N, CA, C and O atoms as CSV, one atom per row, in Angstrom:
chain,resi,resn,atom,element,x,y,z
A,1,MET,N,N,-7.394,-11.808,-7.275
A,1,MET,CA,C,-6.579,-11.036,-6.371
A,1,MET,C,C,-6.498,-9.610,-6.892
A,1,MET,O,O,-6.153,-9.381,-8.052
A,2,THR,N,N,-6.824,-8.641,-6.017
A,2,THR,CA,C,-6.683,-7.241,-6.391
A,2,THR,C,C,-5.914,-6.508,-5.313
A,2,THR,O,O,-6.268,-6.540,-4.134
A,3,VAL,N,N,-4.868,-5.856,-5.740
A,3,VAL,CA,C,-4.060,-5.013,-4.877
A,3,VAL,C,C,-4.085,-3.630,-5.500
A,3,VAL,O,O,-4.089,-3.491,-6.723
A,4,TYR,N,N,-4.103,-2.611,-4.659
A,4,TYR,CA,C,-4.230,-1.228,-5.118
A,4,TYR,C,C,-3.004,-0.421,-4.721
A,4,TYR,O,O,-2.353,-0.702,-3.714
A,5,ILE,N,N,-2.700,0.595,-5.536
A,5,ILE,CA,C,-1.556,1.463,-5.261
A,5,ILE,C,C,-1.941,2.901,-5.568
A,5,ILE,O,O,-2.583,3.183,-6.579
A,6,ASP,N,N,-1.539,3.809,-4.677
A,6,ASP,CA,C,-1.784,5.224,-4.944
A,6,ASP,C,C,-0.527,5.847,-5.540
A,6,ASP,O,O,0.547,5.247,-5.489
A,7,PRO,N,N,-0.651,7.049,-6.106
A,7,PRO,CA,C,0.513,7.686,-6.748
A,7,PRO,C,C,1.627,7.975,-5.743
A,7,PRO,O,O,1.355,8.181,-4.560
A,8,PRO,N,N,2.855,7.991,-6.197
A,8,PRO,CA,C,3.980,8.286,-5.303
A,8,PRO,C,C,4.074,9.788,-5.008
A,8,PRO,O,O,4.857,10.512,-5.624
A,9,ILE,N,N,3.258,10.230,-4.055
A,9,ILE,CA,C,3.213,11.656,-3.703
A,9,ILE,C,C,3.597,11.919,-2.251
A,9,ILE,O,O,3.638,13.071,-1.817
A,10,TRP,N,N,3.875,10.866,-1.507
A,10,TRP,CA,C,4.139,11.000,-0.072
A,10,TRP,C,C,5.644,11.119,0.180
A,10,TRP,O,O,6.384,10.163,-0.051
A,11,PRO,N,N,6.104,12.282,0.652
A,11,PRO,CA,C,7.540,12.475,0.868
A,11,PRO,C,C,8.029,11.797,2.150
A,11,PRO,O,O,7.306,11.699,3.141
A,12,GLY,N,N,9.268,11.337,2.096
A,12,GLY,CA,C,9.913,10.760,3.270
A,12,GLY,C,C,11.304,10.280,2.926
A,12,GLY,O,O,11.509,9.628,1.902
A,13,HIS,N,N,12.247,10.595,3.769
A,13,HIS,CA,C,13.622,10.129,3.601
A,13,HIS,C,C,14.202,10.532,2.243
A,13,HIS,O,O,14.964,9.776,1.641
A,14,GLY,N,N,13.838,11.727,1.763
A,14,GLY,CA,C,14.389,12.234,0.511
A,14,GLY,C,C,13.822,11.597,-0.743
A,14,GLY,O,O,14.397,11.734,-1.822
A,15,ARG,N,N,12.688,10.894,-0.614
A,15,ARG,CA,C,12.057,10.218,-1.747
A,15,ARG,C,C,10.551,10.454,-1.714
A,15,ARG,O,O,10.015,11.014,-0.757
A,16,LEU,N,N,9.886,10.018,-2.771
A,16,LEU,CA,C,8.427,9.998,-2.799
A,16,LEU,C,C,7.968,8.553,-2.716
A,16,LEU,O,O,8.622,7.650,-3.238
A,17,TRP,N,N,6.827,8.343,-2.049
A,17,TRP,CA,C,6.355,6.997,-1.750
A,17,TRP,C,C,4.904,6.794,-2.156
A,17,TRP,O,O,4.121,7.743,-2.197
A,18,SER,N,N,4.553,5.552,-2.455
A,18,SER,CA,C,3.192,5.097,-2.700
A,18,SER,C,C,2.788,4.162,-1.578
A,18,SER,O,O,3.626,3.664,-0.827
A,19,HIS,N,N,1.481,3.932,-1.479
A,19,HIS,CA,C,0.942,2.953,-0.540
A,19,HIS,C,C,0.335,1.804,-1.342
A,19,HIS,O,O,-0.431,2.025,-2.280
A,20,LEU,N,N,0.678,0.601,-0.971
A,20,LEU,CA,C,0.178,-0.608,-1.609
A,20,LEU,C,C,-0.731,-1.318,-0.614
A,20,LEU,O,O,-0.309,-1.619,0.503
A,21,VAL,N,N,-1.984,-1.590,-1.010
A,21,VAL,CA,C,-2.955,-2.200,-0.102
A,21,VAL,C,C,-3.729,-3.309,-0.797
A,21,VAL,O,O,-3.752,-3.406,-2.024
A,22,SER,N,N,-4.361,-4.139,0.018
A,22,SER,CA,C,-5.302,-5.156,-0.459
A,22,SER,C,C,-6.662,-4.846,0.138
A,22,SER,O,O,-6.754,-4.307,1.241
A,23,ASP,N,N,-7.711,-5.184,-0.584
A,23,ASP,CA,C,-9.050,-5.049,-0.011
A,23,ASP,C,C,-9.625,-6.419,0.338
A,23,ASP,O,O,-10.829,-6.565,0.546
A,24,VAL,N,N,-8.737,-7.430,0.400
A,24,VAL,CA,C,-9.166,-8.786,0.728
A,24,VAL,C,C,-8.529,-9.263,2.035
A,24,VAL,O,O,-9.231,-9.655,2.967
A,25,SER,N,N,-7.187,-9.225,2.097
A,25,SER,CA,C,-6.503,-9.742,3.290
A,25,SER,C,C,-5.054,-9.278,3.314
A,25,SER,O,O,-4.484,-8.885,2.296
A,26,PHE,N,N,-4.483,-9.335,4.501
A,26,PHE,CA,C,-3.058,-9.043,4.612
A,26,PHE,C,C,-2.231,-10.146,3.971
A,26,PHE,O,O,-1.144,-9.885,3.456
A,27,ALA,N,N,-2.732,-11.371,3.997
A,27,ALA,CA,C,-2.015,-12.473,3.349
A,27,ALA,C,C,-1.864,-12.184,1.853
A,27,ALA,O,O,-0.790,-12.389,1.286
A,28,GLU,N,N,-2.930,-11.711,1.218
A,28,GLU,CA,C,-2.869,-11.357,-0.200
A,28,GLU,C,C,-1.848,-10.240,-0.432
A,28,GLU,O,O,-1.065,-10.284,-1.381
A,29,LEU,N,N,-1.870,-9.251,0.443
A,29,LEU,CA,C,-0.945,-8.124,0.317
A,29,LEU,C,C,0.505,-8.585,0.484
A,29,LEU,O,O,1.372,-8.193,-0.297
A,30,HIS,N,N,0.769,-9.411,1.491
A,30,HIS,CA,C,2.131,-9.902,1.711
A,30,HIS,C,C,2.609,-10.753,0.533
A,30,HIS,O,O,3.775,-10.681,0.145
A,31,ASP,N,N,1.714,-11.550,-0.029
A,31,ASP,CA,C,2.065,-12.375,-1.182
A,31,ASP,C,C,2.458,-11.495,-2.375
A,31,ASP,O,O,3.475,-11.734,-3.026
A,32,PHE,N,N,1.646,-10.487,-2.645
A,32,PHE,CA,C,1.946,-9.592,-3.764
A,32,PHE,C,C,3.269,-8.860,-3.522
A,32,PHE,O,O,4.100,-8.756,-4.424
A,33,ALA,N,N,3.455,-8.362,-2.316
A,33,ALA,CA,C,4.688,-7.644,-1.980
A,33,ALA,C,C,5.914,-8.545,-2.148
A,33,ALA,O,O,6.961,-8.091,-2.608
A,34,ALA,N,N,5.785,-9.803,-1.781
A,34,ALA,CA,C,6.896,-10.747,-1.943
A,34,ALA,C,C,7.223,-10.932,-3.420
A,34,ALA,O,O,8.394,-10.959,-3.799
A,35,ARG,N,N,6.184,-11.062,-4.263
A,35,ARG,CA,C,6.416,-11.197,-5.706
A,35,ARG,C,C,7.063,-9.940,-6.282
A,35,ARG,O,O,7.839,-10.009,-7.235
A,36,LEU,N,N,6.736,-8.801,-5.697
A,36,LEU,CA,C,7.306,-7.528,-6.122
A,36,LEU,C,C,8.750,-7.367,-5.629
A,36,LEU,O,O,9.516,-6.574,-6.177
A,37,GLY,N,N,9.107,-8.122,-4.601
A,37,GLY,CA,C,10.440,-8.003,-4.015
A,37,GLY,C,C,10.522,-6.931,-2.949
A,37,GLY,O,O,11.613,-6.482,-2.598
A,38,ALA,N,N,9.365,-6.514,-2.428
A,38,ALA,CA,C,9.341,-5.505,-1.358
A,38,ALA,C,C,9.703,-6.173,-0.037
A,38,ALA,O,O,9.175,-7.240,0.279
A,39,PRO,N,N,10.580,-5.572,0.728
A,39,PRO,CA,C,10.959,-6.171,2.012
A,39,PRO,C,C,9.810,-6.074,3.021
A,39,PRO,O,O,9.022,-5.129,2.980
A,40,ARG,N,N,9.721,-7.035,3.906
A,40,ARG,CA,C,8.654,-7.039,4.920
A,40,ARG,C,C,8.717,-5.799,5.813
A,40,ARG,O,O,7.695,-5.363,6.344
A,41,ARG,N,N,9.892,-5.242,5.977
A,41,ARG,CA,C,10.015,-4.039,6.807
A,41,ARG,C,C,9.293,-2.834,6.192
A,41,ARG,O,O,9.083,-1.828,6.869
A,42,ALA,N,N,8.914,-2.931,4.913
A,42,ALA,CA,C,8.166,-1.858,4.253
A,42,ALA,C,C,6.682,-1.887,4.619
A,42,ALA,O,O,5.936,-0.978,4.255
A,43,PHE,N,N,6.246,-2.942,5.347
A,43,PHE,CA,C,4.852,-3.043,5.778
A,43,PHE,C,C,4.644,-2.156,6.993
A,43,PHE,O,O,5.391,-2.237,7.968
A,44,ASP,N,N,3.617,-1.303,6.927
A,44,ASP,CA,C,3.328,-0.350,8.004
A,44,ASP,C,C,1.849,-0.445,8.367
A,44,ASP,O,O,1.010,0.177,7.716
A,45,ARG,N,N,1.530,-1.211,9.391
A,45,ARG,CA,C,0.189,-1.409,9.943
A,45,ARG,C,C,-0.808,-2.052,8.987
A,45,ARG,O,O,-1.349,-3.115,9.293
A,46,ASP,N,N,-1.064,-1.426,7.825
A,46,ASP,CA,C,-2.087,-1.952,6.915
A,46,ASP,C,C,-1.722,-1.775,5.443
A,46,ASP,O,O,-2.546,-2.004,4.558
A,47,HIS,N,N,-0.491,-1.369,5.195
A,47,HIS,CA,C,-0.050,-1.121,3.817
A,47,HIS,C,C,1.462,-1.281,3.704
A,47,HIS,O,O,2.180,-1.311,4.703
A,48,TYR,N,N,1.919,-1.382,2.475
A,48,TYR,CA,C,3.351,-1.337,2.196
A,48,TYR,C,C,3.675,0.039,1.660
A,48,TYR,O,O,2.933,0.581,0.842
A,49,ASP,N,N,4.781,0.609,2.115
A,49,ASP,CA,C,5.311,1.842,1.551
A,49,ASP,C,C,6.269,1.449,0.433
A,49,ASP,O,O,7.238,0.724,0.657
A,50,LEU,N,N,5.985,1.938,-0.776
A,50,LEU,CA,C,6.840,1.637,-1.926
A,50,LEU,C,C,7.430,2.918,-2.483
A,50,LEU,O,O,6.702,3.889,-2.685
A,51,PRO,N,N,8.735,2.946,-2.737
A,51,PRO,CA,C,9.338,4.139,-3.328
A,51,PRO,C,C,8.863,4.330,-4.764
A,51,PRO,O,O,8.477,3.374,-5.436
A,52,ALA,N,N,8.897,5.563,-5.217
A,52,ALA,CA,C,8.396,5.928,-6.544
A,52,ALA,C,C,8.986,5.060,-7.645
A,52,ALA,O,O,8.295,4.730,-8.609
A,53,GLU,N,N,10.235,4.692,-7.516
A,53,GLU,CA,C,10.868,3.910,-8.575
A,53,GLU,C,C,10.317,2.483,-8.689
A,53,GLU,O,O,10.613,1.797,-9.666
A,54,ARG,N,N,9.529,2.023,-7.719
A,54,ARG,CA,C,8.908,0.688,-7.779
A,54,ARG,C,C,7.460,0.745,-8.257
A,54,ARG,O,O,6.836,-0.296,-8.458
A,55,TYR,N,N,6.920,1.950,-8.442
A,55,TYR,CA,C,5.513,2.123,-8.823
A,55,TYR,C,C,5.171,1.392,-10.126
A,55,TYR,O,O,4.228,0.601,-10.163
A,56,ALA,N,N,5.922,1.648,-11.175
A,56,ALA,CA,C,5.634,1.033,-12.479
A,56,ALA,C,C,5.712,-0.489,-12.404
A,56,ALA,O,O,4.913,-1.181,-13.035
A,57,GLN,N,N,6.655,-1.008,-11.648
A,57,GLN,CA,C,6.779,-2.459,-11.493
A,57,GLN,C,C,5.551,-3.038,-10.800
A,57,GLN,O,O,5.058,-4.096,-11.192
A,58,ALA,N,N,5.059,-2.355,-9.776
A,58,ALA,CA,C,3.867,-2.826,-9.069
A,58,ALA,C,C,2.659,-2.854,-10.003
A,58,ALA,O,O,1.871,-3.800,-9.984
A,59,VAL,N,N,2.521,-1.814,-10.816
A,59,VAL,CA,C,1.408,-1.757,-11.775
A,59,VAL,C,C,1.560,-2.869,-12.818
A,59,VAL,O,O,0.578,-3.513,-13.187
A,60,ALA,N,N,2.772,-3.090,-13.285
A,60,ALA,CA,C,3.011,-4.146,-14.270
A,60,ALA,C,C,2.667,-5.533,-13.711
A,60,ALA,O,O,2.256,-6.420,-14.458
A,61,LEU,N,N,2.836,-5.714,-12.397
A,61,LEU,CA,C,2.496,-6.993,-11.764
A,61,LEU,C,C,1.001,-7.121,-11.466
A,61,LEU,O,O,0.535,-8.177,-11.040
A,62,GLY,N,N,0.250,-6.031,-11.696
A,62,GLY,CA,C,-1.195,-6.121,-11.520
A,62,GLY,C,C,-1.823,-5.205,-10.505
A,62,GLY,O,O,-3.040,-5.240,-10.328
A,63,ALA,N,N,-1.038,-4.377,-9.823
A,63,ALA,CA,C,-1.628,-3.425,-8.878
A,63,ALA,C,C,-2.485,-2.425,-9.648
A,63,ALA,O,O,-2.087,-1.932,-10.704
A,64,VAL,N,N,-3.646,-2.139,-9.114
A,64,VAL,CA,C,-4.580,-1.207,-9.742
A,64,VAL,C,C,-4.309,0.200,-9.217
A,64,VAL,O,O,-4.248,0.423,-8.008
A,65,GLU,N,N,-4.148,1.135,-10.133
A,65,GLU,CA,C,-3.855,2.521,-9.776
A,65,GLU,C,C,-5.134,3.224,-9.310
A,65,GLU,O,O,-6.132,3.257,-10.030
A,66,VAL,N,N,-5.090,3.780,-8.106
A,66,VAL,CA,C,-6.194,4.544,-7.540
A,66,VAL,C,C,-5.622,5.751,-6.805
A,66,VAL,O,O,-4.418,5.819,-6.557
A,67,ASP,N,N,-6.489,6.704,-6.456
A,67,ASP,CA,C,-5.987,7.842,-5.689
A,67,ASP,C,C,-5.925,7.465,-4.200
A,67,ASP,O,O,-6.404,6.407,-3.793
A,68,SER,N,N,-5.334,8.343,-3.414
A,68,SER,CA,C,-5.102,8.051,-1.998
A,68,SER,C,C,-6.390,7.869,-1.215
A,68,SER,O,O,-6.447,7.051,-0.298
A,69,ARG,N,N,-7.418,8.618,-1.565
A,69,ARG,CA,C,-8.698,8.454,-0.872
A,69,ARG,C,C,-9.277,7.068,-1.114
A,69,ARG,O,O,-9.868,6.464,-0.219
A,70,GLU,N,N,-9.101,6.578,-2.324
A,70,GLU,CA,C,-9.613,5.250,-2.658
A,70,GLU,C,C,-8.869,4.165,-1.884
A,70,GLU,O,O,-9.474,3.174,-1.475
A,71,VAL,N,N,-7.580,4.339,-1.681
A,71,VAL,CA,C,-6.796,3.384,-0.884
A,71,VAL,C,C,-7.406,3.255,0.510
A,71,VAL,O,O,-7.635,2.145,0.989
A,72,VAL,N,N,-7.666,4.382,1.153
A,72,VAL,CA,C,-8.230,4.367,2.506
A,72,VAL,C,C,-9.646,3.793,2.489
A,72,VAL,O,O,-10.006,3.004,3.362
A,73,ALA,N,N,-10.438,4.180,1.513
A,73,ALA,CA,C,-11.811,3.673,1.415
A,73,ALA,C,C,-11.828,2.155,1.260
A,73,ALA,O,O,-12.646,1.473,1.877
A,74,ARG,N,N,-10.917,1.624,0.427
A,74,ARG,CA,C,-10.851,0.167,0.235
A,74,ARG,C,C,-10.459,-0.554,1.522
A,74,ARG,O,O,-11.023,-1.595,1.858
A,75,LEU,N,N,-9.487,0.010,2.237
A,75,LEU,CA,C,-9.082,-0.585,3.511
A,75,LEU,C,C,-10.228,-0.588,4.509
A,75,LEU,O,O,-10.484,-1.601,5.161
A,76,ARG,N,N,-10.911,0.528,4.630
A,76,ARG,CA,C,-12.025,0.623,5.581
A,76,ARG,C,C,-13.145,-0.343,5.219
A,76,ARG,O,O,-13.662,-1.045,6.088
A,77,ALA,N,N,-13.522,-0.386,3.953
A,77,ALA,CA,C,-14.611,-1.261,3.514
A,77,ALA,C,C,-14.288,-2.727,3.783
A,77,ALA,O,O,-15.184,-3.520,4.072
A,78,ALA,N,N,-13.023,-3.084,3.690
A,78,ALA,CA,C,-12.601,-4.471,3.921
A,78,ALA,C,C,-12.374,-4.774,5.395
A,78,ALA,O,O,-12.146,-5.927,5.761
A,79,GLY,N,N,-12.434,-3.747,6.249
A,79,GLY,CA,C,-12.168,-3.948,7.669
A,79,GLY,C,C,-10.696,-4.146,7.974
A,79,GLY,O,O,-10.343,-4.703,9.013
A,80,LEU,N,N,-9.829,-3.690,7.068
A,80,LEU,CA,C,-8.382,-3.878,7.237
A,80,LEU,C,C,-7.659,-2.618,7.699
A,80,LEU,O,O,-6.449,-2.657,7.923
A,81,ARG,N,N,-8.366,-1.509,7.847
A,81,ARG,CA,C,-7.713,-0.252,8.227
A,81,ARG,C,C,-7.226,-0.352,9.662
A,81,ARG,O,O,-7.995,-0.699,10.559
A,82,ARG,N,N,-5.968,-0.053,9.882
A,82,ARG,CA,C,-5.364,-0.043,11.219
A,82,ARG,C,C,-4.820,1.356,11.475
A,82,ARG,O,O,-3.840,1.769,10.856
A,83,ARG,N,N,-5.443,2.068,12.367
A,83,ARG,CA,C,-5.017,3.429,12.681
A,83,ARG,C,C,-3.791,3.404,13.583
A,83,ARG,O,O,-3.513,2.416,14.264
A,84,LYS,N,N,-3.071,4.509,13.569
A,84,LYS,CA,C,-1.923,4.642,14.468
A,84,LYS,C,C,-2.407,4.606,15.899
A,84,LYS,O,O,-3.533,5.007,16.196
A,85,HIS,N,N,-1.557,4.125,16.782
A,85,HIS,CA,C,-1.888,4.100,18.210
A,85,HIS,C,C,-2.067,5.526,18.703
A,85,HIS,O,O,-1.480,6.458,18.154
A,86,GLY,N,N,-2.870,5.692,19.731
A,86,GLY,CA,C,-3.094,7.012,20.285
A,86,GLY,C,C,-4.247,7.745,19.616
A,86,GLY,O,O,-4.490,8.916,19.906
A,87,GLY,N,N,-4.956,7.065,18.726
A,87,GLY,CA,C,-6.119,7.669,18.108
A,87,GLY,C,C,-5.829,8.666,17.021
A,87,GLY,O,O,-6.739,9.358,16.564
A,88,GLN,N,N,-4.582,8.764,16.590
A,88,GLN,CA,C,-4.251,9.700,15.534
A,88,GLN,C,C,-4.873,9.235,14.232
A,88,GLN,O,O,-4.902,8.040,13.937
A,89,ARG,N,N,-5.357,10.165,13.472
A,89,ARG,CA,C,-5.917,9.833,12.169
A,89,ARG,C,C,-4.785,9.648,11.169
A,89,ARG,O,O,-3.756,10.320,11.240
A,90,THR,N,N,-4.992,8.730,10.243
A,90,THR,CA,C,-3.984,8.505,9.210
A,90,THR,C,C,-4.586,8.675,7.861
A,90,THR,O,O,-3.895,8.527,6.853
């Protein structure tokens, strides 16, 4: 099982956020997120949004640190990338 996380550089709601993804399946991603204690509401189309303070915990549980481009590349290669409705790029 491999789950990937990018650095917490994405601002929102007064915090910085990371993206947690799987390059295998959403089931794998949901399982990892559950072990991490991330709420299901943190799942957004093809990834979990994790606040910066959860980054180290995710890495300690086995998430592999990659940059944001690698997160998207892994999703696309696995066929798991889900774009926003309306054709907007993400």
